[in-house]
N, C-alpha and C positions, 0 to 999 in steps of 0.2 A: 520395294520401299517399305520400311518398318515405321510404324507410328508409335509415339510415346506420349503419354499424358503428363502434364506438369501439374502437380497437386500442391495444395497449401500444406507445408510441413508443420510439425509441432513447433510452436513458438515460445514455449516455456510453460511452467506450472500454472494451471488455472486459466490458460488462454485457450479458448475454444473457437475463436473466430478472429478475422483481421479485415481491415478495410483496404481495398485496392486503391492506392493513391495515384499511381502513374505507371503506364506501360512504357518501358524504355525502348522497345522495338515495336514495329508495326507488323501486321499480318503480311506474310510473303517474304519477310526479311530472313536472311541467312544468319545463323548464330553459331558460335563456337561453344564447346563444353565449358561450363563454369562462368560464362559471360553473364553479368546481371541483366535480367530481362524485365523485371517488374519490381516496383516499390510497394511495400505493404506496411501498414501501421496497426499496432495493437495498443492496448492500454498500458503496455510496458515500454515498448521501444519501436522505432521505425527501422526497417531493414530492407534489404534487397534479396530477391530469390534468384539464384543462378540457373542457367540452362543445364538440365541433367545430361545432355549429350549434344553433339554438333548436328546441324540439320537446318530445316526451314520451318519457321513458325507459321503453320498453315491456318490455325484458327484460334481466336481469343474468345473464351467462353465467359470469363468474369470481367465485366466492363469496369472502367474507372468509377469509383464511388460505391461499388457493390461491396457486400460484406459476406464473403464465403466462410464456411467453417473448415476446420482442420480436416484434411483428407479430400476435400472437394476439388474437382478438376478445374484448373484455371485456364489452360490452353493446351494445344496439341502441337507436337513437333514431328515432322517427317524426317527420319534419319536416312540419308542417302547412302551412308557407308554400309559395306557388307558386314553384317553382324557375325561375330564369332559365336561358337556354341556356348562359351561361358557367358557372353553378354546376353544371348537369347534366354538362357536360364535365369539370369538376373532380372531381365525385363519381365519374364513371366511371373516371377515371384513378386516383383513390384506391382504388376497389374493385379495380381490376386489380392495383395495387401490393400491396394487402393479400392478394389471392389468391396472388400469386407468393411473397410472404414467408411466408404460412401454409403453402404447400406445402413450401417449403424447411425451415421449422421442424418440420413433421411428420416429414420424412425424418430430420432431425437428432435429433428426439426418439426415434424408433425406434432409431437407432444408440446414443444415450445410454443408453436403457433396457437394451439388450443388454450394454453394457460396464460399467454401474454395479455390477452384481452380481459382476463378476469382478475389477475393479481398485479399488485404494484411491485415496483423494483426494489423497495426498501421496507424494512420492518419499522415499527414505531420508534425504535431506538436509533434508526439510521443505518442498520446493517444492510449492505448491498446483497441482493439475491439475483443470481444469474438466471437467464431464461430457462435453462435446463432444470435448475433446482426448483424454480417456480412451477414448472410442469409436474415434477414429481410431487411437490407439496400439494398441488391442486388435486392430483389423482389419488393421493393417499389421505387427504383430509387433514393435513398438517396446518395448524393455525399460525398466525404471525407471532403470537406469544411463544409458541413452541419453537419457531425458527429463531427467535431472539435468544433462546437458551442453548442453541447448538453452537459449539465452539468450532469455528471455521479453521481449517488447516491451509487454506489458500492464501494468496497475497493479501496483506492488510486484513487478515482474519476472515476472508471471503469463504462462504460455505461452498464446498465442492460436492460433486455427486457422491463420492465415498462418504463424506460427512453425514449427509442426510440418509444415505442407505444404512449406515451403522446406527443412526438414531432410530430409524424405523424398526430395525431388528431388535434393539434394546426395548423399544416401546411394546412390540409384540410379545417379547419374553416377559415383560412386567405384567402385561394384561393376562397372559396365561397363568402366571404365578398368583395373581390376585384372584382370578376366578376359582382356582383350586382352594385357596385359603377361605373363600366365602362359603363354599358348599357346606362344611360341617356346622356353620353358625345357624343354619335354618332348623336343625334338628331339635334344639331345646325348645323352640316355639311350639312343638307338637305336644308337649307335656300338658295335660289338662290342669286347669287351675281349680282348686276346691271352691265349690259354690257356697258352702255354709259359712266360710270365714267372713266374707263381706256382709252377709246378712246379719251376723251377730254383733258386728261393730257399728255403733251409731255414727251417723255422719257428723263430722266436726262442724262447729259453728265458725263461719268465716265472714269477713267483711264483704260487702257487695262487690267491691272492685278488685278483690284479691281472689286468685284462682287457687284451688286445692292442688298441692303438688301431686303429680301423677295423673291428674284428670285430663291433661292436655297431651296429645301425641308429641313425642320428641321429633324435632326437625333438624335436619343438617344445616350447618351455618351457610348462609348465602355467600358465595364468593364475590369478592369485590370486583365491580365492573368498571373498567377504565373508560373514561370518556373518550369518544372518538376524536381522532386528530382533526384539527381544523385545517381545511385547505388554504393554501396561500391565496390571498385575494388577487383577482385579476388586475393587472396594471395596464391601463389604456394609454397609448401614446397620445401626446397632445400635438397640436398643430406645429409643424416645423421640426418635430422630433425625428431622429433617424434610428431605425431598428436594425441592429447589427447582430445577426445570428452568431452564437458561439460555434467555433469550429470544434472538431472532435476532441482535440487535446484540451482545450479550455473547458469543455463539459466534464471531462474526466478529472481535471484539477479541481473543479468546483465540487464535484461529488466527494472527492477525497478530503477536501478541506472541511466540508460539512460533517462528514463521517468522523473526522478526527475531533472536532469540537464536541460532538455528541458522545464520543467514546471517553475522552480524557477530560477531567476537570483541570483546565489550564490555569497556571499561575506563572507570572513573569517577575524575575528579580533582576536588578541592575547593579553594575559596578563600573567605575572608571579605572583606566590603567594608563600609566606613563610609559609610552613605547618609544621614548626619545632615543635610547641606545640602539634599538632595532632599526629605526628610521635612518639614523645617521650612518650606521654600518652598511645598510643596504645602498644608500646613495654613494658611499665610497667604494663599494665592491661590485655593483651590478654590471658594470662594463667588463670587469675581469671575469665575472661569472658567465656572462654571455659569450665571451671569447673562448673560455675554456670548455664550457658545457654545451654551448649552442642553445641555451635556454634563457628566456627572460626570467628575472627574479622579482616576483611581486610579493606583497605582504601575505597573501593567502597561504603559502607553504608554512610560514611562521605560525599562523593561527591553527593550521591543521596539526603541526608538530606539538604545540603546547596543549591543545585539546586532547590529543592522543595520550600524551604523558599524564595529564590530569585524570583521564579516564582509567589509565592503568593503576594510578595510585588511589583513586576513589571508584572502585568498580561498580558500586551500587547506583551509579548514574548510567552505566552502560547496560541497560536492562530492558526487558519487555514484560508486559503484564498479560497473563493468560488466565482469565477468570479470577480465582483467588490465589493463584500461584505467581511468583515473580521469577522470571528466567534471567539469570546472570549470564551475559554473553561472554564467551571465552575470547572470541576475536574482536578486535577493535576496528570496525569498518566504518570509515567516516564519509558520509555523503556531502557533496558541496552543491548547493543550489546554483544552477546556471541558467541565466536568461538566454532565450533563443531569439533569433532575428525576427520571428513573427510575433514576438511579445509573450509567448508562452514560457514555460519553465520545465526543466528536467533536472534530475539529481543523480549524476554519476557518482560512483562509490569507489573510494580508495581502500582496497582490502589490506588488512593488517598494517594500518598506518603507523602504529607504534614501533614497527620493526624497520621503518625506512628512515634514512638520513634526510637532512635538509635538501641535499641535491636530488635524492630519489623522490622526495615529495614534490619538488619543483617540476621535475620531469613528468610525474604522474598528473599533477594539476594542469599543466599546459596541454598535455596530450588529451586528457579526458575532456577538457573544456573546448579545445579546438574541434574534436570529433563530434562533440555534442551539437555544436552549431551547424554542422553539415550532415547531421543525421547518420552518422557512421558508428554509433555505439552498438555494442552487442548486448543481448538481453541480460547476460550475467554481469555486465558492468553497471547496471542500474538496480541491482537486487542485493539483498542480504546486508543492507546498511544497518548499523546499530546506533548511530548518532549522526546528526546533521549540523552543518555550519552554513549560515546564509549571511551574505555580506551586503549590508546597506551602504557601507562607506563608498562603494564604487559609484553611487549616485549622490554622494555628499550628504546623505542622511545621517543624523546623529544617532538615532536608536530606533528600535521597533519592538513589537511583541509578536514574534513569529509563531506560527501554528505547527504543532508537533507532527512529524512525518511518521504516521503509524506504520508498523506496530512499535516504533521506538518510544522512548519515554522522555526525551529531552532534545532541545535544539538550541544552538548558540547563535546569537545575532551579533555581528561586528559592525560598529558604526564608523563614521568618518574619522580620520585622524586629523586633528586640528591643533594649530599653535595656540596655546592658552596660557595666560598668566596664572601662575599657581604659587602657593607658599612652599618654599623649600627649607626644610629643617637642616641645620648644621650644628657643629659643636660650638661655633661662635655666635649662634643665634639664627633666627628665622629671617628669610629674605624672599623677595618676589622674583621669580624667574619665568622665562618663556620655555614651555615644555610641549612636547607632542602628546596630546591626550586623546584617548578614544573611550567610548562607552560600550560596554559589553552587556548584552541582555540574554538571559537564559529562561526560556519557557519550559516548564516541566509538568509531568503528570502527577498531580497531587495524590492520586491513589497510592503511589509507591514511593514518591520522593517528597519529603517534607522541606519546609523552608530552611531549616538548619543545614540539611545536607546540600541543598542547592547553593546556599551562601558559602559553605565550605568549598564547594567545587569552583564557584566563581572566584573566591579568594585565591585558590590554587592557580587558576588560569592567570589571574592578575600578577601573582608573584613570579610565575614562570616567564611571563612577557617582560616584566620589569627587570628581571635578573638574568635573562637569557644572554649567553655569550656565543654569538654565531661563529662558526668555524668552517671554512671551505673544505677542510680536510675531512 
């Protein structure tokens, strides 16, 4: 009987650990190859890990709620089938790879545990520091101010192991260059100064409070010392209060929102749009659409369509900021904020939204939203977004000021569509009419997007919504 270890696989860039949320099978159960056996959750996505082969799950090593690292053994399967030489070789290679990964993880874990008690998880500006990076920073004497200057290549600008390693190499090289440059400067100080010159020159008369230039030693300017950050005051529950601990997803959302507000100077602009034509067309054609495509037609695909078209025509909104550089994104990948049954939020991404038709967008919106609510999204389906849409209208809210989804630079909020009396201009004069009106809000990063550009983008979205002619073909 051959045993095989089930290890935690790589779950995406920057992910070094995951939380065991639920075991789908118990010890002693028989499983088939590729059957899902355990649910895990990361800061990017929740997913299932399949069985690497058929057999009996003999031992569970990672209990529910534990947080193993990538490469650590989660459970053991006894394979009752007779293994072929090819499978034996494959198993041996996998075991060897797991041993190497586990050894590296143990070393990193020891470093992490040493540093976690000494260092905080965020820099003064709010940049998140992973436990591994904290351990390296502690060992190498990297300050929080230095960490703030490192450009992270991970998710949301997170500093990875490679980032801090490269920084340390550059710092060491600069130190060596500086030490070489300083050595020749000490030689001129050895030249003796003539003693007779000061003796022949009378001392100048000076006021009592004024110092003679040159009589005081030159001092280096004292660097500005930033005041220490004040800790958040402790909040004590009062009688009758209920303390509800945040779950893992809510804690991650909270950290991401605080980081975004610290990173980007947020400004929000508003505009209203008359979407009467779209509303009436949808009401007249949604049953035909459902019968032909097998998909419900909501207003969300229309919003995604016009946003993608506006981003194509105004590409300087489809950007990210990297230090003093602006990155113009080639692809238009639109994320749509989706509420989950547990009250949390996730943002699946429609890739290359500008290349899809209304039908294609409706299928993508429905598919991603449905799978998001049952935790069936893949890691690459919630990554690489360049712009986000959040819909307040589904809860009958008129408008809001959304927080930017880093590292993007803008997010569009869509309010409720309401029948509103408005002034309608015509050739024969103005009149009052009932129209379907909604409010659009755009929050944007004022480091790279000014009010004029934001207003231009909102005006383009408004124009596209009011003049859009839907066509099932």
